[in-house]
ZANU-912490 format. One line per field, with one value per residue: residue in one letter; x, y, z of N, C-alpha, C in turn. Coordinates in Angstrom, 2 decimals. Layout:
ZANU-912490
resn: [A_...] .
nxx: [X_...] .
nyy: [Y_...] .
nzz: [Z_...] .
caxx: [X_...] .
cayy: [Y_...] .
cazz: [Z_...] .
cxx: [X_...] .
cyy: [Y_...] .
czz: [Z_...] .
end
This chain:
ZANU-912490
resn: [M_K_K_K_F_V_A_L_A_L_I_A_I_T_C_T_L_N_F_S_C_D_G_N_R_A_S_Q_A_K_S_L_Y_N_F_K_I_S_L_D_S_W_N_N_L_K_D_S_N_D_N_S_Y_V_Y_T_V_S_S_R_S_V_F_G_S_G_T_N_T_T_I_T_V_L_D_G_K_V_T_E_R_I_Y_E_A_F_T_L_Y_N_E_A_S_G_N_Y_L_G_F_D_N_R_I_I_L_E_A_Y_T_E_S_G_A_A_L_G_S_H_T_S_G_A_P_A_L_T_I_D_E_L_Y_N_T_C_L_S_D_Y_L_S_V_N_P_D_D_N_H_I_T_F_N_Y_D_S_N_N_I_I_E_N_C_Y_Y_I_P_D_G_C_M_D_D_C_S_I_G_V_T_L_S_D_F_E_W_L_T_E_N_P_V_N_I_A_H_S_K_Q_E_N_F_N] .
nxx: [55.83_55.21_53.98_56.03_57.78_56.02_55.91_58.50_58.93_57.52_58.79_60.98_60.16_59.21_61.86_62.98_61.39_62.13_64.28_66.25_67.21_69.76_73.11_72.87_69.86_69.28_70.84_69.53_67.05_67.35_68.27_66.03_64.48_65.74_65.79_62.78_62.81_64.29_63.19_60.67_61.57_62.81_60.43_59.26_61.32_62.25_59.87_60.03_62.26_62.04_62.44_65.23_68.50_71.88_73.87_76.40_77.41_79.82_82.30_84.59_87.72_89.83_92.17_92.83_91.38_88.72_85.55_83.48_80.14_78.44_75.49_72.58_69.50_66.59_63.50_62.75_63.58_66.28_68.73_71.75_74.59_77.74_80.69_83.58_86.13_88.90_92.46_94.47_97.06_100.39_100.41_102.93_104.83_104.06_103.58_102.09_99.55_97.94_94.83_94.79_96.56_95.65_95.15_93.09_90.71_88.46_86.30_83.21_80.48_77.07_74.00_70.66_69.63_71.38_71.60_72.18_73.14_75.85_77.22_78.92_79.27_77.02_73.79_71.35_69.60_67.06_66.59_64.52_63.92_66.15_65.44_63.65_65.19_66.90_65.32_64.07_65.97_68.41_67.87_66.26_67.35_68.54_69.01_69.97_72.27_73.66_75.13_73.29_72.86_71.83_72.26_71.92_72.34_73.28_71.18_69.22_68.93_69.22_72.44_74.10_73.24_73.60_74.79_76.46_77.78_78.14_81.08_82.64_85.61_87.17_86.11_83.33_80.91_77.55_75.46_74.67_76.45_76.34_78.38_78.20_75.77_73.51_71.35_69.81_70.33_71.89_73.43_72.75_74.47_77.06_77.35_77.40_79.65_81.61_81.64_82.20_84.95_86.20_85.99_86.83] .
nyy: [-128.64_-126.00_-126.88_-128.04_-125.84_-123.91_-125.28_-125.24_-122.53_-121.72_-122.84_-121.41_-118.82_-119.24_-119.82_-117.12_-115.70_-116.47_-116.26_-118.00_-119.47_-121.45_-120.83_-122.46_-122.99_-120.26_-119.86_-121.41_-120.13_-117.65_-118.62_-119.71_-117.53_-116.16_-117.79_-117.66_-114.81_-114.97_-117.09_-115.76_-113.65_-115.06_-116.53_-114.27_-113.23_-115.13_-115.44_-112.85_-113.30_-115.18_-117.57_-118.90_-119.54_-119.82_-121.55_-121.98_-124.92_-125.26_-127.13_-127.72_-128.51_-128.72_-129.86_-129.43_-130.41_-130.05_-129.54_-128.34_-127.78_-126.83_-125.80_-125.53_-124.08_-123.87_-122.06_-123.12_-125.68_-128.38_-128.22_-128.78_-130.10_-129.37_-130.90_-130.78_-132.20_-131.65_-130.97_-128.99_-129.52_-131.13_-134.42_-135.95_-134.04_-132.74_-129.72_-126.77_-125.82_-123.81_-122.31_-121.95_-123.59_-126.23_-129.50_-131.54_-134.07_-135.52_-135.06_-133.89_-133.27_-133.02_-133.48_-133.32_-136.74_-137.61_-136.37_-136.42_-138.79_-139.46_-140.40_-138.52_-135.25_-132.11_-132.60_-132.58_-129.99_-127.77_-124.06_-123.96_-126.52_-126.70_-125.10_-126.42_-129.09_-127.76_-126.99_-129.28_-130.94_-129.86_-127.49_-128.26_-130.03_-131.39_-128.88_-129.16_-130.71_-129.80_-127.03_-124.50_-123.14_-120.36_-118.60_-115.59_-114.16_-110.80_-110.28_-111.70_-114.39_-117.71_-118.39_-120.47_-122.97_-124.93_-127.32_-127.87_-130.63_-130.54_-130.23_-131.18_-131.20_-130.65_-130.19_-130.34_-129.41_-129.85_-129.85_-127.33_-125.00_-122.20_-120.94_-119.08_-117.34_-116.56_-114.81_-115.85_-114.19_-114.49_-116.57_-119.48_-122.02_-120.97_-119.30_-120.67_-122.81_-120.66_-119.82_-122.20_-122.45_-120.22_-120.04_-119.36] .
nzz: [22.50_23.37_25.65_27.33_27.45_29.04_31.34_32.17_32.27_34.30_36.53_36.23_36.76_39.41_40.62_39.97_41.82_44.40_46.71_47.59_45.57_43.80_42.22_39.72_39.29_39.07_36.57_34.66_34.93_33.79_31.25_30.19_29.61_28.19_25.97_24.98_24.62_22.34_20.51_20.04_18.37_16.41_15.10_14.07_12.03_10.58_8.58_7.27_5.55_4.02_5.10_4.49_4.86_5.87_8.00_10.63_12.61_15.40_16.74_19.52_20.61_23.91_23.32_20.97_18.61_16.27_14.83_11.98_10.94_8.28_7.24_4.81_4.46_2.73_1.93_4.15_4.37_4.84_2.35_2.14_3.62_4.89_5.81_8.19_9.63_11.93_13.09_15.10_15.56_14.87_14.69_14.84_15.42_17.26_17.09_17.16_14.71_13.96_12.67_9.80_8.80_9.39_9.90_7.90_8.85_8.15_5.94_4.01_1.56_1.58_-0.27_-1.79_-2.21_-0.79_1.45_5.03_5.10_6.51_9.14_11.18_12.13_12.78_13.27_10.28_10.73_10.85_11.94_13.21_14.33_15.77_17.94_19.17_19.85_21.52_24.00_24.36_24.98_26.33_27.91_29.76_31.44_34.57_36.73_39.11_39.00_36.95_34.99_33.21_30.07_27.63_24.77_22.59_19.52_18.13_16.40_17.92_17.64_18.28_19.33_21.29_23.24_25.86_28.38_31.39_33.03_36.37_37.99_36.18_33.92_31.44_28.07_28.41_27.63_26.72_24.05_21.73_19.54_17.45_14.98_13.09_11.02_8.65_6.61_3.25_0.52_-1.64_-4.23_-2.77_-2.69_-3.46_-0.93_1.01_0.74_0.44_3.07_4.70_3.43_4.47_6.90_10.37] .
caxx: [57.12_54.98_53.60_57.00_58.03_55.50_56.43_59.95_59.03_57.01_59.89_62.23_59.57_59.22_63.16_63.28_61.03_62.67_66.08_67.12_67.88_71.28_73.62_72.56_68.68_69.16_71.34_68.41_65.76_67.90_68.56_64.57_63.98_66.32_65.04_61.58_63.14_65.06_62.41_59.63_62.17_63.13_59.32_59.28_62.38_62.19_59.26_60.40_63.48_61.79_62.84_66.32_69.90_73.18_74.86_77.69_77.65_81.04_82.73_86.17_88.34_90.88_93.05_93.33_90.64_87.34_84.48_82.45_79.16_77.40_73.98_71.87_68.04_65.90_62.33_62.44_64.01_67.63_69.49_73.00_75.30_79.10_81.28_85.05_86.79_90.37_93.22_95.38_98.43_100.89_100.54_104.17_105.88_103.27_103.67_100.74_99.34_96.98_93.56_94.92_97.05_94.77_95.05_91.74_90.85_87.16_85.38_82.26_79.34_75.81_72.74_69.68_69.18_72.66_71.61_72.03_73.82_77.16_76.82_79.68_78.78_75.89_72.43_70.71_68.36_66.55_66.82_63.29_64.30_67.24_65.06_62.99_66.04_67.46_64.53_63.66_67.45_69.48_67.34_65.34_67.99_68.25_69.96_71.19_73.55_74.17_74.99_72.44_72.96_71.53_72.54_71.31_73.38_72.90_69.92_68.13_69.11_70.21_73.87_74.42_72.34_74.19_74.54_77.83_77.58_78.87_82.27_83.27_86.74_87.36_85.40_82.13_79.34_76.69_74.76_74.90_76.89_76.37_79.55_77.85_74.55_73.73_70.00_70.42_70.20_72.42_73.29_73.12_75.44_78.29_77.72_77.69_80.96_82.60_81.53_83.07_86.38_86.80_85.84_87.89] .
cayy: [-127.62_-125.03_-127.16_-128.09_-124.41_-123.42_-125.95_-124.83_-121.38_-121.69_-123.19_-120.25_-117.71_-119.56_-119.35_-115.64_-115.08_-117.35_-115.53_-119.19_-120.11_-121.36_-120.51_-123.30_-122.72_-118.92_-119.63_-122.08_-119.27_-116.83_-119.05_-119.97_-116.25_-115.60_-118.52_-116.87_-113.79_-115.37_-117.93_-115.00_-113.12_-115.93_-116.39_-113.14_-112.95_-116.11_-115.15_-111.66_-113.34_-116.32_-118.82_-119.33_-119.00_-120.75_-121.68_-123.34_-125.50_-125.99_-127.84_-127.28_-129.18_-128.11_-130.65_-128.95_-130.79_-129.35_-129.73_-127.40_-128.20_-125.94_-126.42_-124.44_-124.22_-122.96_-122.12_-124.15_-127.22_-128.54_-128.51_-129.28_-130.10_-129.49_-131.15_-130.68_-132.38_-131.05_-130.99_-127.84_-130.14_-132.14_-135.52_-136.42_-133.21_-132.00_-128.52_-126.24_-125.36_-122.73_-122.71_-121.76_-124.73_-127.24_-131.13_-131.98_-135.60_-135.75_-133.85_-134.36_-132.40_-133.85_-132.69_-134.35_-138.00_-137.96_-135.81_-137.05_-140.12_-139.53_-140.32_-137.57_-133.89_-131.72_-133.27_-131.75_-129.52_-126.27_-123.46_-124.25_-127.91_-126.48_-124.70_-127.71_-129.67_-126.83_-127.10_-130.27_-131.74_-129.23_-126.51_-129.12_-131.10_-131.14_-127.78_-129.56_-131.35_-129.09_-125.46_-124.47_-121.71_-120.32_-117.05_-115.36_-113.16_-109.39_-110.33_-112.33_-115.62_-118.60_-118.81_-121.53_-123.89_-126.24_-127.51_-128.47_-131.23_-130.17_-131.10_-131.91_-130.31_-130.43_-130.44_-130.75_-128.51_-130.81_-128.92_-126.82_-123.74_-121.67_-120.14_-118.12_-117.17_-115.61_-115.05_-116.10_-113.08_-114.43_-117.83_-120.31_-122.67_-120.13_-118.72_-121.99_-122.92_-119.76_-119.71_-123.43_-122.35_-119.19_-120.01_-119.20] .
cazz: [22.71_24.17_27.36_27.85_27.69_30.01_32.54_32.58_32.61_35.58_37.45_36.12_37.67_41.08_41.04_40.23_43.29_45.43_46.73_47.90_44.13_43.74_40.76_38.68_38.88_38.45_35.18_33.86_34.86_32.63_29.88_29.67_29.49_27.03_24.97_24.82_23.57_21.13_19.85_19.45_17.32_15.05_14.53_13.16_11.36_9.34_7.47_6.52_5.02_3.27_5.81_3.77_5.47_6.11_9.43_10.85_13.95_15.61_18.08_19.65_22.05_24.36_22.95_19.61_17.67_16.17_13.42_11.45_9.92_7.48_6.71_4.19_4.48_1.53_2.41_5.47_4.25_4.51_1.30_1.80_4.61_4.49_6.96_8.24_11.02_11.59_14.28_14.97_15.98_14.04_15.91_14.90_15.86_18.49_16.79_17.22_13.26_13.72_11.99_8.44_8.36_10.20_9.08_7.69_9.19_7.56_5.09_2.98_1.35_1.20_-0.94_-2.64_-1.70_0.10_2.78_6.21_4.88_6.93_10.77_11.76_12.02_13.56_12.54_9.19_11.41_10.51_13.06_14.18_14.79_16.90_19.23_19.60_20.28_22.76_25.13_24.98_25.42_27.09_28.88_30.34_32.29_36.12_37.20_40.50_38.42_35.69_34.75_31.70_29.36_26.58_24.41_21.36_18.80_18.12_15.84_18.96_16.79_18.93_19.40_21.81_23.93_26.33_29.90_31.68_34.50_37.73_38.20_35.04_33.81_30.03_27.06_29.02_27.25_26.04_23.43_20.23_19.45_16.13_14.91_12.21_10.72_7.58_5.41_2.16_-0.43_-3.10_-4.78_-1.29_-3.00_-3.35_0.19_2.04_0.30_0.86_4.51_4.95_3.02_5.17_8.50_11.53] .
cxx: [56.58_54.58_54.82_57.75_57.53_55.74_57.77_59.72_58.51_58.03_60.84_61.38_59.36_61.03_63.59_62.59_61.33_64.15_66.77_67.69_69.31_71.69_72.82_71.11_68.88_69.72_70.10_67.36_66.25_67.69_66.92_64.06_64.60_65.95_63.81_61.87_63.35_63.97_61.35_60.53_62.56_61.97_58.98_60.26_62.61_61.09_59.56_61.72_63.42_62.49_64.18_67.38_70.73_73.64_75.54_77.45_79.10_81.35_84.05_86.48_89.45_92.29_93.52_92.35_89.51_86.69_83.90_81.28_78.39_76.42_73.12_70.36_67.50_64.39_61.96_62.96_65.42_68.07_70.69_73.89_76.80_79.82_82.83_85.40_88.35_91.18_94.33_96.84_99.04_101.17_102.08_105.19_105.46_103.46_102.36_101.03_99.01_95.81_93.79_95.67_96.69_95.05_93.57_91.61_89.60_86.49_84.25_81.28_78.33_74.80_71.94_69.52_70.14_72.75_71.16_72.49_75.23_76.77_77.60_79.06_77.72_74.83_72.04_69.29_68.15_66.61_65.60_63.39_65.46_66.79_64.35_64.12_66.71_66.71_64.24_65.19_68.12_68.95_66.77_66.12_67.97_69.24_70.36_72.23_74.31_74.05_74.40_72.66_72.55_71.71_72.16_72.47_72.85_71.70_68.68_67.91_69.85_71.57_74.43_73.31_72.95_74.24_76.17_77.56_78.48_80.22_83.32_84.43_87.07_86.65_84.01_81.10_78.77_75.55_74.98_75.46_76.84_77.46_79.38_76.58_74.51_72.20_70.72_69.83_70.67_72.37_73.55_74.09_76.72_78.49_77.86_79.27_81.76_82.66_82.58_84.55_87.16_86.82_86.82_87.38] .
cyy: [-126.74_-125.42_-127.38_-126.60_-123.69_-123.92_-125.53_-123.33_-121.04_-121.81_-122.09_-118.95_-118.03_-119.44_-117.97_-115.13_-115.44_-116.92_-116.59_-119.85_-120.33_-121.13_-121.13_-123.05_-121.24_-118.79_-120.27_-120.91_-118.22_-117.23_-119.43_-118.46_-115.71_-116.51_-118.12_-115.79_-114.01_-116.03_-117.06_-114.05_-113.81_-116.16_-115.40_-112.98_-114.02_-115.93_-114.07_-111.92_-114.94_-117.51_-119.65_-118.42_-120.18_-120.44_-122.48_-123.66_-125.89_-126.40_-127.54_-128.12_-128.64_-128.94_-130.35_-129.55_-130.10_-129.96_-128.35_-128.18_-126.99_-126.27_-125.24_-124.89_-123.30_-123.24_-123.14_-125.31_-127.45_-128.90_-128.98_-129.13_-130.27_-129.86_-131.19_-130.97_-132.22_-131.23_-129.43_-128.35_-131.11_-133.17_-135.97_-135.58_-132.44_-130.53_-128.13_-125.37_-124.13_-123.24_-122.89_-123.08_-125.77_-128.39_-131.45_-133.53_-136.13_-134.75_-134.23_-133.18_-133.50_-133.10_-133.84_-135.67_-138.28_-137.55_-136.43_-138.61_-140.54_-139.39_-139.19_-136.17_-133.61_-132.47_-131.99_-131.23_-128.08_-125.53_-124.00_-125.63_-127.69_-125.97_-125.72_-128.40_-129.00_-127.05_-128.03_-131.36_-131.10_-127.89_-127.26_-130.06_-130.45_-130.05_-128.03_-130.00_-130.61_-127.47_-125.30_-122.91_-121.85_-118.94_-116.85_-114.16_-111.95_-109.23_-111.22_-113.95_-116.62_-118.70_-120.02_-121.84_-124.92_-126.27_-128.24_-129.20_-130.63_-131.09_-131.50_-130.68_-129.69_-131.11_-131.25_-130.39_-129.75_-130.01_-128.57_-125.38_-123.28_-120.63_-119.01_-118.38_-116.35_-115.74_-115.13_-115.11_-113.34_-115.89_-118.62_-121.26_-122.01_-119.59_-119.62_-122.44_-121.90_-119.68_-120.84_-123.12_-121.24_-119.24_-119.89_-119.05] .
czz: [23.48_25.61_27.94_28.44_28.91_31.34_33.06_33.12_34.19_36.75_37.17_37.03_39.16_41.51_41.06_41.56_44.27_45.60_47.09_46.79_44.00_42.55_39.63_38.26_38.44_36.74_34.41_33.61_33.68_31.34_29.20_29.10_28.39_25.76_24.36_24.24_22.21_19.99_19.28_17.95_16.36_14.32_13.40_11.92_10.14_8.45_6.54_5.60_4.47_3.85_5.25_4.41_5.54_7.54_9.76_12.55_14.32_16.81_18.30_20.82_22.54_23.88_21.48_18.28_17.19_14.99_13.44_10.63_9.42_6.84_6.21_4.32_3.35_1.95_3.30_5.29_4.09_3.14_1.16_3.20_4.38_5.98_7.06_9.62_11.08_13.08_13.77_15.45_14.82_15.03_15.87_15.43_17.23_18.18_16.51_15.63_12.89_12.77_10.40_7.92_8.93_9.32_9.23_8.01_8.59_7.03_3.97_2.68_0.93_0.61_-1.52_-1.42_-0.73_1.50_4.00_6.20_5.57_8.51_11.80_11.52_12.66_12.58_11.23_9.58_10.66_11.89_13.91_14.81_16.05_17.99_19.62_20.36_21.69_23.85_25.40_25.60_26.25_28.17_30.12_31.66_33.90_36.58_38.46_40.10_37.35_35.49_33.19_31.15_27.73_26.16_22.97_20.74_18.76_17.16_16.77_18.22_17.80_18.76_20.09_22.81_24.56_27.75_30.11_33.10_35.41_37.85_37.16_34.52_32.20_29.17_27.45_28.75_26.38_25.20_21.93_20.25_17.83_15.99_13.96_11.70_9.35_6.60_4.13_1.06_-1.96_-3.48_-3.08_-1.58_-2.62_-1.84_1.21_1.71_0.76_2.52_5.24_4.87_4.08_6.51_9.31_12.77] .
end
């Protein structure tokens, strides 16, 4: 990971010093800069919080469908994955239902030996693994053909990492978006289930 980051960082520095960089390359440079800030913060924060947390990966479509995958990590290991796929529209009537009245299309909860047994949903990754995936799969794509984005939340923890191919119009982002994150200081099972039930 370090070697790949150094190589990409050199590209970013070159771009920053080169006033001819186009928008996509400037976006990649900024994203790599944000990535380094976020990763450094994460490496400090996880140790002081026992590397235990819960987060949700969400996806949304302009056509009204969506998914939430809530993942619980204890002492640096994934212990539970909760998944929900839904639609905000009644297919028969075409009426918009809103999130509270969404129609659940698929749902499951995994833990123990069953962890990772379903193919749908975001993979059961730790935040460390998400940073690795972000750098290798999303930040490193060719900026000549893609707009690259990395953002972090108010605590400098990864919030989204994705790219959008040039010219794509709808549901184009390829990557990951975290809609929620919380350090675990209470019963982790109760927190994870509460987050999934109350997510909006």
